[in-house]
VEXMITI-146665 format. One record per residue (C-alpha): residue in three letters; y, z, x. Coordinates in steps of 0.05 Angstrom, whole numbers. Example, Ala and Ser with C-alpha at 12.3 -4.5 7.8 and 13.67 -1.06 7.14 Angstrom:
% VEXMITI-146665
{rec ALA, {-90, 156, 246}};
{rec SER, {-21, 143, 273}};
***
This chain:
% VEXMITI-146665
{rec MET, {-1859, 2537, -573}};
{rec ARG, {-1848, 2542, -496}};
{rec LEU, {-1798, 2492, -466}};
{rec LYS, {-1832, 2444, -422}};
{rec PHE, {-1801, 2430, -353}};
{rec PRO, {-1748, 2491, -358}};
{rec VAL, {-1723, 2478, -289}};
{rec LEU, {-1711, 2407, -298}};
{rec TRP, {-1677, 2408, -364}};
{rec THR, {-1635, 2472, -339}};
{rec THR, {-1615, 2432, -278}};
{rec VAL, {-1593, 2371, -320}};
{rec LEU, {-1555, 2409, -365}};
{rec ALA, {-1519, 2443, -307}};
{rec PHE, {-1499, 2379, -276}};
{rec ALA, {-1477, 2349, -344}};
{rec CYS, {-1435, 2406, -353}};
{rec VAL, {-1402, 2391, -281}};
{rec ALA, {-1393, 2318, -304}};
{rec VAL, {-1354, 2337, -366}};
{rec VAL, {-1311, 2386, -329}};
{rec SER, {-1291, 2334, -284}};
{rec LYS, {-1258, 2292, -336}};
{rec ASN, {-1264, 2235, -293}};
{rec LEU, {-1312, 2177, -303}};
{rec VAL, {-1317, 2161, -226}};
{rec ILE, {-1329, 2233, -208}};
{rec GLY, {-1376, 2248, -269}};
{rec GLY, {-1418, 2186, -254}};
{rec PHE, {-1424, 2203, -180}};
{rec VAL, {-1451, 2274, -200}};
{rec LEU, {-1497, 2247, -246}};
{rec ALA, {-1519, 2183, -212}};
{rec VAL, {-1522, 2206, -138}};
{rec VAL, {-1518, 2286, -129}};
{rec LEU, {-1565, 2303, -191}};
{rec PRO, {-1624, 2257, -168}};
{rec VAL, {-1619, 2285, -98}};
{rec VAL, {-1619, 2355, -124}};
{rec LEU, {-1684, 2339, -170}};
{rec GLY, {-1716, 2307, -112}};
{rec CYS, {-1706, 2370, -70}};
{rec GLN, {-1731, 2413, -128}};
{rec TRP, {-1792, 2370, -130}};
{rec LEU, {-1808, 2375, -54}};
{rec VAL, {-1800, 2452, -60}};
{rec ARG, {-1849, 2453, -118}};
{rec ARG, {-1899, 2411, -84}};
{rec VAL, {-1894, 2461, -22}};
{rec MET, {-1896, 2525, -63}};
{rec VAL, {-1954, 2501, -107}};
{rec SER, {-1998, 2487, -44}};
{rec LEU, {-1980, 2554, -20}};
{rec ARG, {-1999, 2581, -85}};
{rec TYR, {-1935, 2623, -104}};
{rec SER, {-1926, 2648, -175}};
{rec VAL, {-1894, 2603, -226}};
{rec TRP, {-1832, 2652, -234}};
{rec PHE, {-1820, 2654, -159}};
{rec ARG, {-1826, 2579, -157}};
{rec ARG, {-1778, 2565, -208}};
{rec THR, {-1728, 2619, -180}};
{rec VAL, {-1729, 2581, -115}};
{rec MET, {-1722, 2516, -147}};
{rec LEU, {-1667, 2534, -196}};
{rec VAL, {-1621, 2581, -163}};
{rec PRO, {-1597, 2533, -105}};
{rec ALA, {-1586, 2477, -155}};
{rec LEU, {-1545, 2522, -196}};
{rec VAL, {-1502, 2550, -137}};
{rec VAL, {-1490, 2473, -120}};
{rec ALA, {-1471, 2454, -193}};
{rec LEU, {-1423, 2514, -195}};
{rec GLY, {-1389, 2494, -133}};
{rec LEU, {-1380, 2422, -154}};
{rec GLY, {-1355, 2450, -220}};
{rec PHE, {-1296, 2487, -185}};
{rec VAL, {-1283, 2423, -140}};
{rec ALA, {-1284, 2377, -197}};
{rec ASP, {-1234, 2424, -240}};
{rec PHE, {-1192, 2429, -182}};
{rec MET, {-1188, 2356, -172}};
{rec ASN, {-1176, 2347, -246}};
{rec ILE, {-1114, 2395, -245}};
{rec SER, {-1087, 2359, -179}};
{rec THR, {-1087, 2292, -210}};
{rec LYS, {-1034, 2318, -254}};
{rec ALA, {-986, 2306, -194}};
{rec PRO, {-1014, 2248, -152}};
{rec PHE, {-944, 2237, -125}};
{rec VAL, {-935, 2309, -92}};
{rec SER, {-915, 2285, -26}};
{rec THR, {-914, 2210, -34}};
{rec ASN, {-864, 2195, -92}};
{rec PRO, {-814, 2250, -109}};
{rec ARG, {-776, 2203, -157}};
{rec ALA, {-838, 2203, -200}};
{rec ALA, {-833, 2280, -209}};
{rec VAL, {-763, 2265, -235}};
{rec SER, {-790, 2212, -285}};
{rec LEU, {-842, 2259, -309}};
{rec ALA, {-796, 2318, -322}};
{rec LEU, {-743, 2275, -355}};
{rec ALA, {-790, 2241, -403}};
{rec GLY, {-797, 2174, -361}};
{rec HIS, {-720, 2168, -344}};
{rec VAL, {-694, 2169, -273}};
{rec PRO, {-615, 2176, -271}};
{rec GLU, {-576, 2126, -236}};
{rec GLY, {-546, 2137, -165}};
{rec LEU, {-599, 2191, -151}};
{rec ARG, {-588, 2230, -87}};
{rec GLU, {-593, 2299, -55}};
{rec LEU, {-664, 2299, -87}};
{rec ARG, {-709, 2359, -73}};
{rec VAL, {-774, 2369, -102}};
{rec SER, {-825, 2430, -100}};
{rec GLU, {-889, 2420, -133}};
{rec ASP, {-950, 2469, -146}};
{rec ALA, {-1015, 2442, -178}};
{rec TRP, {-1061, 2498, -161}};
{rec THR, {-1066, 2522, -234}};
{rec ASP, {-1015, 2484, -281}};
{rec TYR, {-972, 2436, -252}};
{rec VAL, {-907, 2459, -238}};
{rec ALA, {-845, 2424, -214}};
{rec LYS, {-774, 2452, -191}};
{rec ILE, {-727, 2395, -179}};
{rec TYR, {-657, 2392, -157}};
{rec PHE, {-618, 2325, -152}};
{rec GLU, {-544, 2298, -159}};
{rec CYS, {-534, 2230, -193}};
{rec ASP, {-486, 2189, -235}};
{rec PRO, {-458, 2240, -285}};
{rec ALA, {-453, 2191, -340}};
{rec SER, {-525, 2171, -330}};
{rec LEU, {-549, 2243, -333}};
{rec ARG, {-509, 2258, -393}};
{rec GLY, {-541, 2196, -429}};
{rec ILE, {-610, 2224, -411}};
{rec LEU, {-598, 2293, -434}};
{rec GLU, {-556, 2283, -500}};
{rec LYS, {-610, 2246, -534}};
{rec MET, {-682, 2264, -555}};
{rec PRO, {-728, 2293, -531}};
{rec PHE, {-673, 2339, -500}};
{rec LYS, {-628, 2383, -539}};
{rec GLN, {-575, 2430, -511}};
{rec ALA, {-591, 2502, -515}};
{rec GLU, {-548, 2546, -560}};
{rec TYR, {-548, 2603, -510}};
{rec GLY, {-561, 2606, -436}};
{rec PRO, {-538, 2638, -369}};
{rec GLU, {-460, 2639, -356}};
{rec THR, {-472, 2619, -280}};
{rec PHE, {-522, 2587, -243}};
{rec SER, {-542, 2613, -175}};
{rec PHE, {-573, 2566, -125}};
{rec ARG, {-612, 2625, -95}};
{rec GLN, {-659, 2618, -158}};
{rec THR, {-682, 2552, -133}};
{rec PRO, {-740, 2545, -77}};
{rec PHE, {-695, 2506, -34}};
{rec ALA, {-668, 2543, 19}};
{rec ASP, {-616, 2498, 44}};
{rec LEU, {-576, 2507, -22}};
{rec HIS, {-577, 2581, -25}};
{rec ALA, {-509, 2585, 15}};
{rec ARG, {-473, 2542, -41}};
{rec GLU, {-429, 2582, -91}};
{rec ASP, {-455, 2598, -158}};
{rec VAL, {-440, 2549, -216}};
{rec THR, {-399, 2571, -278}};
{rec GLU, {-398, 2541, -344}};
{rec VAL, {-472, 2524, -339}};
{rec VAL, {-502, 2479, -396}};
{rec MET, {-575, 2483, -407}};
{rec TYR, {-622, 2432, -439}};
{rec TRP, {-694, 2440, -470}};
{rec ARG, {-743, 2385, -470}};
{rec MET, {-769, 2392, -547}};
{rec ASP, {-829, 2345, -544}};
{rec LEU, {-865, 2396, -505}};
{rec GLY, {-897, 2455, -540}};
{rec GLU, {-943, 2515, -518}};
{rec GLU, {-1003, 2474, -508}};
{rec THR, {-968, 2421, -463}};
{rec GLY, {-920, 2459, -421}};
{rec HIS, {-844, 2463, -422}};
{rec CYS, {-782, 2436, -390}};
{rec VAL, {-709, 2462, -376}};
{rec VAL, {-652, 2430, -346}};
{rec TYR, {-591, 2467, -318}};
{rec THR, {-527, 2427, -304}};
{rec ASP, {-451, 2436, -311}};
{rec LYS, {-403, 2404, -361}};
{rec ALA, {-384, 2353, -310}};
{rec PHE, {-462, 2336, -304}};
{rec SER, {-448, 2336, -228}};
{rec PHE, {-521, 2363, -212}};
{rec ALA, {-587, 2379, -246}};
{rec TYR, {-635, 2434, -232}};
{rec VAL, {-703, 2421, -268}};
{rec GLU, {-759, 2471, -278}};
{rec TYR, {-822, 2430, -308}};
{rec ALA, {-892, 2455, -321}};
{rec ALA, {-949, 2421, -352}};
{rec ASN, {-1009, 2465, -378}};
***
């Protein structure tokens, strides 16, 4: 049995996939309620013109369907990128939120010298340096979901950070490293470098 209206159903399915990829009710609703009707309207007009000019069925379907699929593919990439970017809505507006995200909802008291480098092109990745009240930082790191690593580097070099203004600082000895234990391969990872005095923290956080 031949499928009736193959161009229509293929187009609807393609834009429905875009709405699902967006993982956002507003974006998905806009695609289905606004973009899809416009595309279907254009296909209808193209069909009317090409029928009047007596083009073959397969040529008509190709001209109607290919541009629609290109538009759907482009919107899919845009929707996916916007979905990834929403993992870090505070990239340039609220660096303290990056600290809270990486430290499982905690922000140490006396936060200062804060530097944040974020990337949300694929996964969300944040590299954070700050100084704060040592007792506050210690209180955060010495309870779950953080756990002190049994092994780690003997020294910490500021040259390994993305912050050029820190590169001239001397290496830190007696480094203590903590892992965030509630993150797994499916969700990301977080590691915190500090010293025995908890005088600073360098955080590497990633969310898949």
